[in-house]
C-alpha positions in Angstrom: 17.4 -6.4 5.0 14.8 -5.5 6.8 12.1 -8.0 6.4 8.3 -7.6 6.2 5.8 -10.5 6.3 2.7 -9.3 4.5 -0.2 -10.2 7.0 -2.9 -10.7 3.9 -1.5 -13.8 3.3 -2.2 -14.9 7.0 -4.7 -17.0 8.6 -7.2 -13.7 8.9 -9.1 -15.5 11.7 -5.7 -15.6 13.7 -3.7 -12.5 13.5 -2.5 -12.3 16.8 -0.8 -16.1 16.0 0.5 -14.8 12.7 1.9 -11.7 14.5 3.5 -13.5 17.2 5.4 -15.9 14.1 6.4 -12.6 13.2 8.2 -11.9 16.5 9.3 -15.5 16.7 11.0 -15.2 13.2 13.0 -11.9 13.4 10.6 -10.0 10.9 11.3 -6.3 11.3 8.0 -4.8 10.2 4.4 -6.4 9.8 3.0 -5.2 5.8 -0.6 -4.2 6.2 -2.4 -4.2 3.0 -5.4 -1.8 3.3 -7.6 -2.4 -0.3 -11.1 -0.8 -0.9 -12.3 -2.4 -4.0 -12.1 0.7 -6.2 -8.1 1.6 -6.2 -7.5 -2.4 -6.4 -10.2 -5.2 -7.1 -10.5 -6.6 -3.5 -11.3 -5.5 0.2 -9.0 -6.6 2.6 -9.0 -4.7 6.3 -9.9 -1.8 7.7 -8.6 0.4 10.5 -10.6 -1.1 13.5 -8.4 -4.7 12.4 -5.5 -2.3 12.2 -5.9 -1.2 15.7 -6.3 -5.0 17.0 -3.0 -6.5 15.6 -0.9 -3.1 16.9 -2.2 -3.7 19.7 -1.4 -7.7 20.2 2.1 -7.0 17.8 5.8 -6.9 19.0 6.7 -5.7 15.4 6.2 -2.7 14.0 3.6 -2.3 11.5 4.0 -0.9 8.1 0.3 0.0 6.4 0.5 -0.2 2.3 -3.1 2.0 1.4 -4.4 0.4 -1.8 -6.8 3.4 -1.7 -8.4 6.3 -3.9 -8.3 9.0 -1.9 -6.1 8.1 0.7 -6.3 11.1 2.3 -9.9 10.7 4.2 -8.1 8.1 6.1 -4.6 8.7 6.5 -5.4 10.2 10.1 -7.4 7.0 11.4 -4.8 4.3 9.8 -1.9 6.9 11.9 -3.7 7.2 15.0 -4.4 2.6 14.6 -0.9 2.1 15.1 1.1 2.8 11.4 4.4 2.9 12.0 5.7 3.6 8.3 2.7 4.7 6.3 2.4 4.1 2.6 0.9 6.0 -0.1 0.1 5.0 -3.8 1.8 7.7 -6.6 -1.5 7.3 -8.8 -4.1 7.9 -6.0 -2.6 10.6 -4.6 -3.5 14.3 -6.2 -1.3 16.7 -3.6 1.7 14.0 -3.0 3.7 16.5 -1.1 1.1 17.2 1.4 0.5 14.0 2.2 4.2 13.1 2.6 4.0 16.1 5.2 1.3 14.7 7.0 2.5 11.4 7.8 5.9 12.6 8.3 4.6 15.5 10.8 2.7 12.0 12.8 6.1 10.8 13.6 5.7 8.1 11.1 7.6 6.8 8.0 5.9 7.7 4.8 6.8 5.8 1.5 5.2 6.7 -1.9 4.6 3.6 -3.9 4.4 2.7 -8.0 3.0 0.6 -9.6 4.7 -1.8 -12.0 4.5 -0.1 -15.2 4.9 3.7 -13.2 8.4 4.4 -14.0 10.8 5.8 -11.1 11.2 9.4 -13.0 7.7 10.6 -11.7 9.3 10.7 -8.3 12.0 13.2 -9.4 11.2 16.3 -7.4 9.5 14.4 -4.2 12.8 12.0 -3.6 14.0 13.9 -1.0 11.2 14.4 0.9 10.6 10.7 1.4 11.3 7.7 3.8 10.8 5.1 1.6 9.9 3.8 -2.2 8.1 0.8 -2.4 8.3 -0.7 -5.8 5.3 -3.4 -6.4 6.7 -5.8 -8.5 3.4 -7.8 -9.3 0.0 -5.9 -10.1 -2.0 -4.8 -6.5 -4.8 -6.3 -5.5 -4.1 -10.0 -5.2 -1.7 -12.2 -2.7 0.0 -15.0 -4.8 1.1 -13.5 -7.6 3.9 -14.0 -9.9 7.2 -11.8 -9.6 7.6 -9.6 -12.8 11.2 -9.5 -13.1 11.5 -6.1 -14.9 11.1 -4.5 -11.8 14.7 -5.6 -10.6 15.8 -2.9 -13.2 13.6 -0.1 -11.9 15.0 -0.7 -8.3 18.6 -0.8 -10.0 17.6 2.9 -11.7 16.0 3.8 -8.9 19.5 2.7 -6.5 21.5 5.2 -8.6 19.5 7.8 -8.3 19.2 7.7 -4.8 23.3 7.2 -4.3 24.3 10.0 -7.2 21.9 12.3 -5.3 23.3 11.0 -2.1 19.6 10.6 -0.5 18.4 8.9 2.8 15.7 7.2 1.3 14.8 3.0 1.5 13.9 1.2 -1.1 11.1 -1.6 -0.7 9.5 -4.4 -2.7 6.5 -6.0 -2.7 5.0 -8.7 -4.6 5.7 -12.6 -5.7 9.4 -13.0 -3.5 10.4 -15.7 -1.8 13.5 -17.9 -1.1 14.2 -18.6 -4.3 14.5 -15.0 -5.6 14.9 -12.8 -2.7 18.8 -12.6 -2.9 18.2 -11.7 -6.5 15.9 -8.4 -5.5 18.6 -8.1 -2.7 21.3 -6.7 -5.0 19.2 -5.1 -7.4 19.3 -2.8 -4.3 16.1 -3.3 -2.4 16.4 -2.5 1.0 12.8 -4.0 2.7 11.3 -6.6 1.5 7.4 -7.3 1.5 6.8 -11.6 1.6 3.5 -13.1 1.9 2.5 -16.3 0.7 6.0 -17.1 0.6 5.8 -16.9 4.5 2.4 -17.9 5.4 1.3 -20.7 3.0 4.8 -22.4 3.8 4.8 -25.3 6.9 6.4 -23.2 9.2 6.4 -19.4 8.7 8.8 -18.7 11.6 11.5 -20.9 9.7 10.8 -19.3 6.6 11.3 -15.6 7.9 14.7 -17.1 8.8 15.5 -18.6 5.6 14.6 -15.7 3.9 17.3 -13.5 6.4 19.7 -16.0 5.6 19.6 -15.5 2.2 18.9 -12.2 1.7 22.0 -11.6 3.6 24.0 -14.9 1.7 26.9 -14.2 -1.0 26.2 -15.3 -4.1 27.4 -18.6 -5.2 
């Protein structure tokens, strides 16, 4: 299981410390939520902060664009250091073009689905993707409760990927913590994003390590 702590839940005034904690905690990526106040009802960080974070981080960046018209910003975020970059199916008109542009720049290309968006919308483009990010909360704010029905989406997507023999990673983001990460992984998820569970804990480094252990543990 790949773990990507969400920097949105960290102390935004001290992202260097958060990046160091991710490195010491064994995180595989740092998840960066970019929100524009239009596609989602919140504003977060932009290109300069992503560039600064990439410069000080030993952990690669997974940038999640929760923005309208992401094609306007794509090149800038790739230039800033995004190693994985995802855009919302709900926000893009020419999705295959976007995916191709990301991959041409050497980054992994992902498509994000909101909780109520069915996996069937990806039927034709799925073979082109490096990963699919399933939102398990409605995007826009950290600290929301996990939506259990998203586990069935992951199971159905895993079944499709295996049946079609595709090399596509399944990621999930929203409300994931120590109490449910094993359930998430057994539903077919390869890559877990955890924000508040990590950075609101007393010891983020120990929490990341515990999340990894819980994800890989055998069910009782």
